VOVOMAR-743926 format. One line per 10 residues: number of its first residue (from 0); their letters; for each residue x negated, y, z of C-alpha. Coordinates in steps of 0.25 Angstrom, whole numbers, plus 5000, padded with zeros to 4 digits. Last residue first. Layout:
residues N
NUM	a	X:Y:Z  ...
***
This chain:
residues 690
689	xxxxxxxxxx	5062:5017:5104  5061:5032:5100  5066:5036:5086  5061:5047:5079  5069:5051:5066  5066:5057:5053  5078:5061:5044  5081:5061:5029  5091:5067:5020  5096:5065:5006
679	xxxxxxxxxx	5111:5062:5009  5115:5067:5023  5111:5059:5035  5117:5051:5047  5107:5042:5055  5110:5031:5064  5098:5025:5072  5100:5011:5077  5093:5003:5088  5100:5007:5101
669	xxxxxxxxxx	5109:5018:5096  5106:5030:5087  5112:5042:5081  5109:5051:5070  5114:5064:5063  5103:5073:5058  5105:5088:5055  5092:5095:5050  5083:5103:5059  5076:5091:5065
659	xxxxxxxxxx	5071:5086:5052  5065:5077:5056  5064:5072:5071  5078:5065:5071  5079:5059:5085  5081:5044:5090  5080:5039:5104  5078:5026:5112  5081:5017:5099  5079:5003:5102
649	xxxxxxxxxx	5071:4995:5092  5073:4980:5089  5080:4983:5076  5080:4998:5073  5093:5001:5064  5094:5013:5055  5109:5017:5053  5112:5027:5042  5124:5036:5042  5130:5043:5030
639	xxxxxxxxxx	5132:5030:5023  5125:5029:5009  5123:5039:4999  5110:5047:4995  5097:5048:5002  5097:5046:5017  5084:5044:5024  5079:5040:5038  5065:5041:5043  5062:5035:5057
629	xxxxxxxxxx	5051:5037:5066  5051:5026:5077  5047:5027:5092  5039:5019:5103  5031:5011:5093  5030:5020:5081  5039:5013:5071  5040:5021:5058  5053:5021:5051  5059:5022:5037
619	xxxxxxxxxx	5074:5024:5033  5084:5022:5022  5097:5028:5017  5104:5028:5004  5095:5017:4998  5093:5015:4983  5078:5020:4983  5075:5009:4993  5070:5010:5008  5066:4997:5015
609	xxxxxxxxxx	5075:4993:5027  5083:5001:5037  5073:5000:5048  5061:5001:5039  5048:5001:5047  5035:5008:5047  5025:5006:5059  5019:5018:5065  5004:5020:5068  5001:5032:5059
599	xxxxxxxxxx	5015:5037:5060  5015:5040:5075  5004:5051:5074  5012:5056:5062  5024:5059:5071  5022:5074:5075  5015:5077:5062  5026:5072:5054  5036:5080:5062  5028:5093:5058
589	xxxxxxxxxx	5027:5089:5044  5043:5087:5043  5045:5101:5050  5036:5108:5040  5043:5101:5029  5057:5106:5035  5051:5120:5037  5047:5120:5022  5062:5116:5018  5068:5127:5027
579	xxxxxxxxxx	5058:5138:5022  5062:5133:5008  5053:5127:4998  5042:5135:4990  5029:5134:4998  5032:5119:5001  5033:5116:4986  5033:5100:4988  5022:5092:4995  5020:5085:5008
569	xxxxxxxxxx	5014:5071:5008  5018:5067:5022  5013:5054:5027  5023:5043:5033  5034:5046:5042  5036:5060:5038  5036:5058:5023  5050:5055:5018  5055:5063:5030  5049:5075:5024
559	xxxxxxxxxx	5055:5074:5011  5068:5071:5017  5067:5084:5026  5064:5093:5013  5076:5088:5006  5085:5090:5019  5079:5104:5019  5083:5108:5005  5073:5107:4994  5072:5118:4984
549	xxxxxxxxxx	5057:5117:4983  5056:5102:4983  5052:5095:4996  5040:5086:4994  5037:5076:5005  5029:5065:4999  5025:5053:5006  5011:5048:5010  5011:5034:5016  4998:5032:5024
539	xxxxxxxxxx	5003:5035:5038  5016:5026:5035  5007:5014:5031  5010:5011:5016  5018:4999:5011  5031:4999:5020  5028:5013:5023  5032:5017:5008  5047:5014:5011  5052:5027:5017
529	xxxxxxxxxx	5043:5036:5008  5048:5028:4995  5063:5030:4999  5060:5045:5003  5053:5047:4990  5066:5044:4982  5073:5055:4990  5061:5064:4988  5060:5063:4973  5046:5065:4969
519	xxxxxxxxxx	5041:5050:4971  5026:5050:4969  5025:5039:4980  5019:5034:4993  5006:5041:4992  4996:5034:5001  4987:5039:5013  4975:5034:5021  4968:5028:5009  4959:5016:5012
509	xxxxxxxxxx	4968:5005:5017  4978:5012:5008  4970:5008:4995  4970:4993:4997  4982:4995:5005  4991:4997:4992  4999:5009:4988  4994:5010:4974  5006:5015:4966  5010:5023:4979
499	xxxxxxxxxx	5012:5037:4973  5007:5038:4959  4995:5032:4965  4991:5039:4978  4981:5035:4989  4978:5048:4997  4963:5050:5000  4961:5057:5014  4947:5061:5016  4942:5060:5031
489	xxxxxxxxxx	4933:5048:5028  4926:5055:5016  4914:5045:5013  4920:5033:5019  4934:5037:5013  4927:5038:4999  4919:5025:5001  4932:5017:5004  4939:5024:4992  4927:5018:4983
479	xxxxxxxxxx	4929:5004:4989  4944:5005:4986  4941:5010:4972  4931:4998:4970  4941:4988:4975  4952:4993:4965  4941:4994:4954  4937:4979:4956  4951:4975:4957  4954:4982:4943
469	xxxxxxxxxx	4942:4975:4937  4946:4962:4942  4960:4964:4936  4954:4966:4922  4946:4954:4923  4931:4950:4927  4927:4965:4929  4917:4975:4925  4926:4983:4916  4938:4974:4913
459	xxxxxxxxxx	4948:4984:4920  4961:4982:4928  4975:4978:4926  4981:4991:4924  4976:5005:4926  4989:5010:4931  4988:5025:4933  4991:5036:4943  4981:5035:4955  4981:5046:4965
449	xxxxxxxxxx	4971:5049:4976  4976:5061:4984  4963:5066:4990  4963:5073:5004  4951:5080:5011  4947:5089:4999  4935:5098:5002  4933:5102:4988  4918:5100:4987  4916:5088:4997
439	xxxxxxxxxx	4930:5081:4996  4934:5084:4981  4920:5083:4976  4917:5070:4984  4930:5064:4979  4926:5066:4965  4912:5061:4967  4917:5048:4973  4926:5046:4961  4914:5047:4952
429	xxxxxxxxxx	4906:5038:4960  4917:5028:4960  4917:5028:4945  4902:5027:4944  4903:5014:4953  4913:5007:4943  4922:4999:4951  4931:5011:4952  4936:5010:4938  4942:5022:4933
419	xxxxxxxxxx	4956:5021:4927  4958:5029:4914  4969:5039:4913  4980:5043:4903  4991:5035:4909  4983:5023:4909  4970:5021:4901  4961:5009:4903  4947:5011:4896  4945:5001:4885
409	xxxxxxxxxx	4937:4988:4883  4949:4979:4884  4952:4985:4898  4943:4996:4905  4945:5003:4918  4936:5015:4918  4922:5019:4923  4917:5008:4914  4921:5016:4902  4910:5025:4903
399	xxxxxxxxxx	4913:5040:4907  4912:5052:4898  4925:5051:4891  4932:5051:4905  4926:5063:4910  4934:5073:4901  4947:5067:4907  4956:5064:4896  4958:5049:4899  4961:5053:4913
389	xxxxxxxxxx	4952:5047:4924  4958:5038:4935  4953:5033:4948  4952:5046:4955  4966:5051:4954  4964:5063:4963  4973:5073:4971  4966:5084:4980  4967:5087:4995  4965:5099:5005
379	xxxxxxxxxx	4965:5098:5020  4975:5108:5026  4973:5119:5036  4977:5130:5027  4963:5134:5023  4961:5120:5019  4972:5121:5008  4966:5134:5004  4952:5128:5002  4958:5117:4993
369	xxxxxxxxxx	4966:5128:4986  4953:5136:4983  4944:5124:4982  4950:5120:4969  4944:5132:4962  4948:5146:4962  4955:5145:4949  4962:5132:4954  4972:5127:4944  4964:5132:4932
359	xxxxxxxxxx	4951:5128:4938  4955:5114:4939  4948:5105:4949  4939:5094:4944  4944:5080:4946  4936:5074:4934  4946:5062:4931  4959:5068:4926  4962:5071:4912  4973:5062:4908
349	xxxxxxxxxx	4983:5068:4919  4978:5082:4919  4987:5092:4913  4983:5106:4917  4970:5113:4923  4966:5100:4929  4959:5095:4942  4970:5100:4952  4981:5093:4945  4984:5082:4955
339	xxxxxxxxxx	4987:5085:4970  4982:5096:4979  4983:5089:4993  4985:5097:5005  4982:5091:5019  4988:5095:5033  5002:5099:5029  5010:5107:5040  5020:5115:5033  5012:5127:5033
329	xxxxxxxxxx	5000:5120:5027  5008:5115:5016  5015:5128:5013  5001:5136:5012  4996:5125:5003  5008:5126:4994  5006:5141:4993  4992:5139:4989  4993:5127:4979  5001:5134:4968
319	xxxxxxxxxx	4991:5145:4966  4979:5136:4967  4985:5127:4957  4991:5113:4958  4999:5106:4946  5000:5092:4950  5015:5092:4954  5014:5105:4962  5026:5102:4971  5036:5090:4970
309	xxxxxxxxxx	5024:5081:4973  5010:5087:4970  5005:5097:4981  5001:5087:4992  5003:5091:5006  4997:5081:5016  5001:5079:5031  4991:5072:5039  4993:5058:5045  4982:5060:5055
299	xxxxxxxxxx	4978:5046:5058  4980:5040:5044  4972:5052:5039  4961:5049:5048  4956:5036:5042  4954:5022:5046  4954:5014:5033  4967:5005:5033  4967:4990:5036  4973:4991:5050
289	xxxxxxxxxx	4983:5002:5045  4988:4992:5034  4989:4981:5044  4998:4989:5054  5007:4993:5042  5007:4978:5038  5012:4974:5052  5023:4985:5052  5027:4980:5038  5028:4966:5043
279	xxxxxxxxxx	5037:4970:5054  5046:4980:5046  5048:4969:5035  5053:4958:5045  5049:4958:5060  5042:4944:5061  5030:4950:5055  5018:4947:5046  5009:4955:5038  5001:4951:5025
269	xxxxxxxxxx	4989:4958:5020  4981:4957:5006  4967:4959:5002  4963:4959:4988  4954:4947:4986  4939:4946:4988  4929:4941:4977  4916:4935:4978  4903:4933:4970  4891:4924:4973
259	xxxxxxxxxx	4893:4915:4960  4902:4922:4950  4916:4926:4954  4926:4929:4942  4938:4937:4945  4952:4937:4939  4962:4948:4938  4972:4951:4927  4982:4956:4937  4994:4947:4938
249	xxxxxxxxxx	4989:4933:4933  4974:4935:4936  4975:4940:4950  4975:4954:4957  4976:4955:4972  4983:4944:4980  4994:4940:4989  5001:4926:4989  5013:4923:4998  5019:4909:4998
239	xxxxxxxxxx	5033:4904:4999  5038:4890:5003  5043:4877:4997  5029:4872:4993  5026:4884:4985  5034:4897:4983  5030:4910:4978  5026:4924:4983  5015:4932:4976  5008:4945:4978
229	xxxxxxxxxx	4999:4952:4968  4989:4963:4967  4982:4972:4957  4976:4985:4961  4974:4993:4974  4974:4980:4982  4979:4977:4996  4990:4967:4995  5001:4968:5005  5010:4959:5013
219	xxxxxxxxxx	5022:4958:5022  5027:4945:5028  5040:4942:5037  5044:4929:5044  5057:4928:5052  5059:4914:5047  5073:4917:5041  5068:4931:5037  5057:4926:5028  5052:4939:5023
209	xxxxxxxxxx	5041:4943:5013  5036:4957:5011  5027:4963:5000  5016:4973:4997  5007:4977:4986  5017:4988:4983  5025:4985:4971  5026:4990:4956  5015:5001:4956  5008:4997:4968
199	xxxxxxxxxx	4994:4993:4964  4994:5003:4952  4980:4999:4947  4984:4987:4940  4992:4974:4943  5002:4974:4954  5009:4961:4959  5022:4955:4964  5023:4940:4962  5035:4931:4966
189	xxxxxxxxxx	5030:4917:4962  5037:4907:4952  5030:4893:4952  5040:4885:4961  5038:4876:4973  5046:4866:4980  5058:4869:4972  5068:4879:4969  5065:4889:4980  5068:4903:4973
179	xxxxxxxxxx	5058:4914:4970  5064:4924:4961  5063:4937:4968  5078:4936:4972  5074:4922:4978  5063:4928:4986  5073:4937:4993  5071:4951:4989  5067:4964:4997  5064:4977:4990
169	xxxxxxxxxx	5054:4987:4994  5052:5000:4987  5039:5006:4991  5037:5016:4979  5046:5022:4969  5040:5034:4963  5030:5025:4956  5033:5011:4959  5033:5001:4970  5041:4989:4974
159	xxxxxxxxxx	5039:4984:4988  5044:4969:4988  5051:4962:4999  5052:4947:4999  5063:4939:5005  5063:4924:5010  5075:4916:5015  5082:4911:5003  5071:4908:4994  5063:4902:5006
149	xxxxxxxxxx	5073:4891:5009  5081:4892:5022  5078:4894:5036  5066:4900:5042  5052:4896:5040  5042:4897:5028  5043:4907:5018  5029:4913:5019  5024:4898:5017  5011:4901:5010
139	xxxxxxxxxx	5002:4913:5012  4991:4917:5003  4984:4930:5004  4973:4937:4996  4975:4927:4985  4965:4925:4973  4969:4923:4958  4961:4922:4946  4947:4920:4952  4936:4916:4942
129	xxxxxxxxxx	4924:4908:4948  4910:4907:4942  4902:4895:4945  4889:4894:4954  4898:4894:4966  4898:4903:4978  4910:4911:4973  4916:4919:4984  4931:4921:4985  4937:4931:4995
119	xxxxxxxxxx	4952:4931:5000  4960:4942:5007  4970:4943:5018  4975:4953:5028  4984:4948:5039  4995:4955:5046  5002:4955:5060  4993:4966:5065  4988:4967:5079  4973:4966:5075
109	xxxxxxxxxx	4971:4965:5061  4970:4951:5054  4962:4947:5042  4964:4934:5034  4953:4931:5024  4953:4919:5014  4939:4915:5009  4937:4908:4996  4923:4902:4993  4919:4897:4979
99	xxxxxxxxxx	4909:4886:4981  4918:4876:4972  4929:4878:4982  4929:4886:4995  4937:4890:5007  4934:4901:5017  4945:4905:5028  4945:4919:5034  4951:4925:5047  4948:4940:5050
89	xxxxxxxxxx	4953:4946:5063  4953:4961:5063  4954:4971:5074  4944:4964:5084  4934:4976:5083  4923:4967:5078  4932:4960:5068  4938:4946:5071  4934:4933:5065  4940:4920:5060
79	xxxxxxxxxx	4932:4912:5050  4936:4900:5041  4927:4890:5034  4926:4881:5022  4940:4877:5018  4942:4871:5004  4947:4878:4991  4951:4869:4980  4966:4873:4982  4962:4887:4981
69	xxxxxxxxxx	4956:4885:4967  4968:4879:4962  4978:4890:4965  4990:4885:4973  4997:4898:4973  4996:4909:4962  5010:4907:4957  5013:4911:4943  5017:4897:4939  5011:4888:4950
59	xxxxxxxxxx	5013:4873:4948  5001:4869:4957  4986:4868:4958  4983:4881:4951  4972:4884:4942  4957:4882:4944  4945:4887:4935  4950:4901:4934  4952:4903:4949  4965:4905:4958
49	xxxxxxxxxx	4962:4907:4972  4974:4906:4982  4970:4907:4997  4975:4901:5010  4979:4888:5003  4993:4883:5005  5000:4875:5015  5011:4865:5010  5009:4856:5022  5011:4854:5037
39	xxxxxxxxxx	5016:4868:5039  5013:4873:5053  5023:4870:5064  5015:4858:5069  5003:4866:5072  5011:4877:5080  5015:4889:5072  5012:4903:5077  5023:4911:5069  5019:4925:5063
29	xxxxxxxxxx	5014:4919:5050  5003:4912:5042  5004:4897:5040  4998:4884:5034  4987:4891:5026  4978:4880:5020  4963:4879:5019  4959:4867:5012  4949:4857:5017  4954:4843:5013
19	xxxxxxxxxx	4959:4841:5027  4966:4854:5027  4961:4867:5034  4974:4873:5039  4977:4888:5041  4987:4893:5051  4990:4908:5053  4998:4915:5064  5000:4930:5063  5003:4936:5077
9	xxxxxxxxxx	4992:4945:5076  4982:4934:5074  4985:4919:5075  4976:4910:5067  4976:4895:5066  4966:4886:5058  4970:4871:5057  4959:4862:5052  4960:4849:5044  4947:4841:5043
***
C-alpha cells in the first residue's frame, strides 16, 4: 500500500513516497513546503544508488551512475525518525532490502541549520557474497525543477578549482558551458568532478554549488573524505540530478566485497539549501561545518601562531637563528611559535624522514633549548611533522615489513622519494602514537604542524579487496588515530597541512582545529587565496600566512596582515630584521585581530563583490557578525581608483577603517554602498555597523 512520508526540519521539506510495489522514491527535497497535489506525480528516483557486480544498470547510462540495477530491486522495510538526547540532531533513516541485503539511507539534521548530512550503510545478511562497485552518499533528482525555461538555459554550477599555490578558485558556468545540453528526454553524459588518491583536494575542493536563479533555488554540497571522492550532475527524465559519493570502481578503483554478516558505510556528504544565493548556502554550510567539528579550545581562543618557515627560515632552523625570531614573535603579540621542517636532520632531509629525532648539529644544546626559550617568552612551542610518510633513505625503512606501507603489484609505493605508511596496520598507528607521545611528553610541544606532501595514488592491495578499498581503509584508520590522539591530548593543536590545502576536507577538519590555506609565497597572490578560502574552510580554522619581507614597506606589511586578520594569523617573515615601522605595523595588525577574534569564531563569511580571482584588480571578503560586518578590501594592479562594495538588504549605520589606522584611506558610504579609494597593491580592513 502506498505511503507518503513528509519531513520538515530547519526549513528543509522532504517528501518520500513508498510506492504500491514497495519502492522508496524521493519526490522532493527543498525549501518550499509543497502540498500533495504540487508534488511530482512521476519520474521520482531511488533514495540511494547501489551498483553491485551481479546487477548492472536499468537504463541507457553511459558514464552515469543513476538507475543502478540493484537499487531498483530494493523494497521498503521500515523507517525511523529520532532525535538525539540533547535535541540538537534529528536522524531520519529508511531501510530497504533485496536478497537479504539491507540498505539504510540516513539523513541527519542539525538544529537551526538548513543543511542535511547524508550517508548510506549496506549490510549483507545473505549467505552469498555481494560486491559493491558504487554507492551513493546522497542522491537528489530534480535539482533543476521550477522557474522559467529549460534547465540548460537557467541553471549554473560553481566549481572550486584547487592546486598547489593556487587554492580556492571558484568559477561559475552555465551547465551548457560545462557540456550538459537538453537534447532529449535523457542523455548519457554526466558532469563528473572527482579526486583519486591521497591528495583529496589537489584539483578541486570536494565542494560544489548549484543555482537555478529562475526558481530561486540554491544548493551547496561537500563530500567528507580524506581520500577519493566524486560528485556527479546529469540529466534524467527532463530534469537534472545530483549524486555525491566517496570512491567507486570507475573513478577510483574501489570495490568492496561483503561476506555474510559484514557491513559497509559510505563516505558522508552534506548539502545546504538557501533562497539567498551563494552567500546564503555558504552561511548554512559554515554553520554545519561548525556543528560537526570536534569541540576544542583552539577554535574558541583563535590564538596567533608564528611559524618560522614561509619567507623566513625555509626549513633551516638552528638555535642561533631561532632566538631572535622568538624574541620578535613574542614582542609582536604571537602566542604560539612553531619550528617548521628540518629540525630532525643535520642537512638535506627529504628522502630521509621517518625517525623524527632532533638534529644535534642544529641544536647543540638539544631541541629542548629553543623549545624552553619559546616557553620563557610566554608562547607555546610547536614542531612540524609529516607522520604518514617515511623517506626511502630513512634507516628505519629497511628494517620494517612491507605491510607497514602501501603496496601495489607486490612493491612498495614510492612517490617523491617517500613511502606511504598504511595506518590500517596497528603497528603503524602505535609507532605514530609513540612519536606524538615523545613530542608532547618529553619535549613539551603544544602545537604540531602536520604536513603531507606526496600523492600515493589509487591505494594499496595489502589486506584489501581493491586498491581503492585499501586507500579508504587507510583514510578511516588515520582519522580514527587522530581521534585517539585528540582524546589523549585534548589541548594539543594539530594543524592540518598538505602542501597548503591539498587535503582541505571536512573529514579532517571535523577533527583538526586549523587548516593551512596555501603555500603561496607571493603576498599579492596569497591575498586572493586568503580572501576566497573561507568558502571552503570556516574562518576560525583557516590559517593564512602573513610574511612581510625584510625590505618591505609599510603598505606591503599592511596587506600581509589584512590577508590574515579575518581568519587565523599564521605569522612569519624575518620580524627581527624588518624596519621598526614595519614591525609596528605587524604588532598593530595582531592587536586588531585580538580585539575582533571573539567575533570571527561565530561570524558567517560572504562575498559582496563575488568570489576573488587572480585576474581581479579589486576584490573583497566580509564576515557578518549580526550587528556589524568586518570587511577586507584589496586593490592589486590596475582598475578604477575607486571600488564600490554593495551590501544588499543591509543598511550601513557607520563605517570606519580599523586597520591600518596610520595610513591614508579614502572612503565614503551611503545607505548600502561603501566606496573605497586605494593605491595599487594596498589593502584595508573596515568595521561596518548595521
